[in-house]
C-alpha positions as CSV (number, residue, x, y, z in Angstrom):
1,M,24.1,30.5,-24.4
2,C,22.1,29.5,-27.4
3,E,21.9,26.0,-28.8
4,T,23.2,27.2,-32.1
5,C,26.2,28.7,-30.4
6,D,26.9,25.4,-28.7
7,L,26.7,23.6,-32.0
8,I,29.2,26.0,-33.5
9,K,31.5,25.6,-30.6
10,S,31.5,21.9,-31.2
11,L,32.8,22.3,-34.7
12,P,36.6,21.6,-35.2
13,D,38.8,24.6,-35.4
14,Q,39.0,26.0,-39.0
15,K,36.1,23.8,-40.1
16,L,34.6,26.7,-42.1
17,V,37.7,27.9,-43.8
18,G,36.8,28.9,-47.4
19,M,33.0,29.1,-46.6
20,N,31.0,32.3,-46.8
21,V,28.6,32.7,-43.9
22,A,25.9,35.1,-42.9
23,T,23.6,35.1,-39.8
24,F,20.3,36.5,-38.8
25,D,17.8,36.2,-36.0
26,T,14.2,37.0,-35.3
27,R,13.7,39.2,-32.4
28,V,11.1,41.2,-30.5
29,S,11.5,44.9,-30.1
30,V,12.3,46.0,-26.6
31,T,10.3,49.2,-27.1
32,D,7.2,47.2,-28.2
33,I,7.4,44.8,-25.3
34,N,8.5,47.4,-22.7
35,N,9.7,44.7,-20.2
36,K,12.4,45.8,-17.8
37,I,13.9,42.3,-17.6
38,L,14.0,41.9,-21.4
39,N,15.6,45.4,-21.7
40,I,18.3,44.4,-19.3
41,M,18.9,41.0,-21.0
42,V,19.2,42.7,-24.4
43,R,21.6,45.3,-23.1
44,I,23.8,42.7,-21.5
45,F,23.7,39.9,-24.0
46,G,22.3,41.4,-27.2
47,Y,20.6,39.3,-29.8
48,A,21.6,35.9,-31.1
49,A,22.8,36.8,-34.6
50,E,26.0,38.6,-33.5
51,P,27.4,35.8,-31.2
52,I,26.6,33.2,-33.9
53,A,28.4,35.3,-36.5
54,K,31.4,35.6,-34.2
55,G,31.4,31.9,-33.6
56,L,31.3,31.1,-37.3
57,V,34.2,33.5,-38.0
58,K,36.2,31.9,-35.2
59,K,35.8,28.6,-36.9
60,G,37.2,30.1,-40.1
61,G,34.0,31.3,-41.9
62,N,34.1,34.4,-44.1
63,L,31.3,36.7,-42.8
64,V,29.9,38.3,-46.0
65,A,27.5,40.7,-44.2
66,P,26.9,42.0,-40.7
67,A,24.6,40.0,-38.5
68,E,21.0,41.0,-39.2
69,G,17.8,41.0,-37.1
70,F,14.2,40.8,-38.2
71,Y,11.5,41.9,-35.9
72,V,8.4,39.8,-35.0
73,T,5.3,40.8,-33.2
74,G,5.4,38.0,-30.7
75,T,7.6,35.1,-29.6
76,K,6.4,33.0,-32.6
77,G,5.7,35.8,-35.1
78,P,4.5,36.9,-37.4
79,L,7.0,39.3,-38.8
80,K,6.3,42.9,-38.1
81,D,5.1,45.1,-41.0
82,G,8.0,45.8,-43.4
83,E,10.2,43.0,-42.1
84,L,9.5,40.6,-45.0
85,E,10.8,43.3,-47.4
86,H,13.7,43.9,-45.1
87,A,14.6,40.2,-45.2
88,K,14.2,40.1,-49.0
89,D,16.5,43.1,-49.4
90,W,19.1,41.5,-47.1
91,A,19.0,38.2,-49.0
92,F,19.4,40.0,-52.3
93,R,22.4,41.9,-50.9
94,L,23.9,38.5,-49.9
95,I,23.7,37.0,-53.4
96,S,24.8,40.2,-55.2
């Protein structure tokens, strides 16, 4: 489980009532990496943004947008071409 998920689990129940929340993660594309183990892990567990969003909602948060993912070219980035624009568009939708 991710450290962020553990942090969210440690929050008191209903701690986020009345708060708007949104989540994102950075991720590598399984098609770009073409690694069987990574493919299996993503199929089983998915990416981090969704379980984080579910955890925030469970603590009372109001999810204002679906969990989002932004693709990077390696484990430390940089963002893939077009992803910065994708992130900007997502952020503008959140504040609109």
